[in-house]
N, C-alpha and C positions, 0 to 999 in steps of 0.2 A: 506495499499501498504506500510505505511513505517514499518507496524510490521513484512513484510515479509523479512527486510532488514538490514543489521548487523546495530546493535547497535551505532557504532562508525562511520558511515560513515558520510561524512560532506556531511549534508542537508538545505538548506533554505524553510521555505513556506510562500508563498504569500497570505495573507491575501485578498481577496477581497471583503470582507462582514462584514468589520467593527465590530469585531469581536463577529458575532454572532454565530458562530457557537464554538466558543471558543476552534480552529485548533493549540491555543499556547500552550493547554496543552499535545499536543501530543510530544514535544521538551521537559516535565519533565525532561526523562532518556537520553537525548541526548545530550551529552555533546560536541559534535561539531554541533549541531542543531541551527539555527537562526530564529529568526523569524521578517518577514517586514509586516509591516500592509500598503496596496495600498492607504489607504483612503478610501475606499469600490465603487464598480462599474466601476469599470477603464477598465476591460474588459482583454480578454486572453493578447493580444498583448502587453500592457503596463504593467501587472505584469509579462509575461515571463521574456520582457528587463528589468525588476528593478530586476529580480533576478541573471540574467546573469553579469548585470552591478555591480551589488553589489559581485559577485566573483571573487579569486584572482586565480581559477584556469584555465589551459588552456583549459579541458575541461569539459563542465556542460552537465549532462541529466536533460531535459525536461519532467515530468511523470504527466499526468493528473489523480486527488485522486482516478477515478476510473478504475487506469489499476495494470496492477501485475505483474508487471516486477520482475526477481530475480535477486541475481547479480552477477550471471553467465552471463544472456543474457547484464546486462549493461556492465560489462567488455568486453563481445565481441562486443560492439557497440563503445566503445571508442579504441578497439583495431582495428577497420576497421581506425579510422581517423590517428590512429600514424604511422599505415604503408603506408597510402595513403594519401598525401600532397593533393593531388587535390581533397579530399573529405573536404565540410564543416559541413554536417551531415551525420546520417547514423540512421536509424529506424526499430524499428521491427517493424511487422505485429501485427496489432488488432486481435482478434479474440473476436466474440460476445458470447452469453453463448448455444447457441447452438455449440460453437467450430468448426466455419467456418472463413474464414476471412471476416472482412466486408467489404462495398464496402465506399469507400472513404478512403482508404489508403495512398493515393495518387490522382496524376492523371495529366493531362495536358492543356495545355494551349488552352483555350477557343476558337472555332473556329467556323463557321455556319455550318459546315459538322459535328464536334465533339459535336455542339448541337442537330443539327438534328439524331443523332446516338445515342445518350442519351435518346431522347424523344419518341424514337421509341423502345427505350429497346434491343438497339444491342450490349451492353456490356455484357451480358449474354452468347451469343454465342463468342464473340470476344472481350475479355477483354481489350485489350490495344486500342478501336478502339474510343471510346466515353469520357467522361469526367472525369469520377472516376475510378480508378482503385480498384479491385476486385483481389486480388492474388490469383493464386496456388500454395501451400503448397510447397517450395523447388524448386519452378520453376522460372526463374529468370526475371524478369522484371524491368524495367525505366523508372519509370515515371517523370515528368517534376518537379514536386512538390511532398512534402511527410507530412505526417501531424506531427505536434508536441506532439503526446500524448503521445510517449516513442523514444525520440529522442537524442542521443549524439551530441555535437554541437562545434565545434573546436571554441572558443571562443569570441578571437580577432579577426577573419577573419568573425565571424557573424556580431562585431562589428563595423567592418569595412565595412561591407557591407550594413551599414543602421540599423541592428537589423530588429524586427519584423515589418510594419509599422504599426504604429499608430494610423493611420485614419480609421482602421478595428477596431471595439469593438471587434467580436468575427464572426471569419470563413473569409477564403480568404487572411489573414495576411499568412498564411503557402503559397498558393499559388503567392502572391508577393516577397515572401522569393526566393520560389524557380525561380523566373522570373529574382532576382537580383543575385543569382548562377549562372546560364545558360548565365548572358549577361557577366558574370568577368571571363568567360571561366572554370569555376569550375564547383564541381558535386557533385550531393548526393547518395546517396543509399540507394535501401531497401531492410531489410534482410527477404526475405519470408520462410526463414528456421527457424527465431525466431517468436514465436507464441507469444504472450502476451495478457492473458483474461481483456477483458474491459468491464465491466460495464454499456456500452453505451445504453440507452434505456430509459423506461418511459413512461409517456401518461398524458394526459389533459392539464391545459393550460402552465406548464412549455414544455411542448415540444414545441405545437404551436407558445410560446413566441420563442423558440430558431430558427425554421426553419424561422417563420418571419425575423428574423434577418438573414439567412443564405442568404434567394432571395436578402434581402435587402444589402447587400456584396456583392453578384454576378455582383449586377447591377452597385454596386461603383466601383468593378475593371474591368469591362466591359469599362467603361465611361472612364475611366483613360488611357486606352490602345488599344482603338478602336474607329474607327470615327463613327457620330453620327449616321449612315444609318446600320450599322453596327450592331451596340448598338441592335437598332429598330427590326431587323431582328432576332438577336440570343433571346432579350426579348420576342417577339412576337411565337417562337416556344416554348420557355420553358413553355409561359403562356398556351399554347394550348395544349402542353403535359399532363401540371400537372390538366389542365383543365378535360381531359378526363379520368386520373387516379382517377382524386375528382368521376365522375361520376359511374367510374367502379366500385371505393370502397363502395361508398355508395348504388349501384345495389347489391353488396355482404353482405351487410348488415354490413360494417366494417366502423361505423360512427369516432370513433377514426383518423384512419388513410386519410379516406375524411379531416379529418378538419386540419390533417396534410398539405396535398397537400393543401389545399386552404390556411391555411397560408403560406406556400411558395411562391404562386401565388400574394399572398399581398405583400410580402416585396419584390415581383418585380414590383409592380404597385403602391406602395403607399410609402414603405421606411421603415424603421425601425419600432417598436413597441414606443409609445409616453411610457415617463418614470413615 
């Protein structure tokens, strides 16, 4: 990611792995680069908040290490915030290895109806009907929350709203931020005309661990904002839907995918993986 950005661009790297990857070496030739060690294993929300709080700039860009934004895209996102004071964030659309927008560039507040449509796969024919947004390039879409994989943030407003909710280790902190922004009468913007390559994917234990975390974070979010009966209804629909997907994936010989669906169910039912 850094290799594609200007060498004099101010950057801060938050190391969330206690130096295991030696990411501090990436700043050797960056005079405006800073390195912060989170202490390891703090999760996305805490690490991102640490970087944003440490900055003195009015606007900050969040970037996942497996995203590949250009400086032109970054400037466009910041220009959105400069020209519209009601915007707290502006995010690019992430695309996968196939060049198509990813499912999960953002989404909408979970409700029983949206959860049902999600498990039925309705998002494939009605992109804004379910939980997660899969944009059409260049077509306007207004999700209620956006992923932080490549996002410009109005720093002080973000902090005034409470920053990312650090009770979420990973996943759903972006959903919580979107809720806080809406409740403050402010806005976010998804740029469907700005496509950023994203290296999401992979397989094996790391992928199933993350999907269990995703399920656990979803339940934590639902419990924060819904009555127990509604939480149980939405969890039951999610479990049933992903159980069906697990069986179907196994029938098709896609064992890795089946294990991922099963890991998400485990997160919904028993919570995050043990440390």
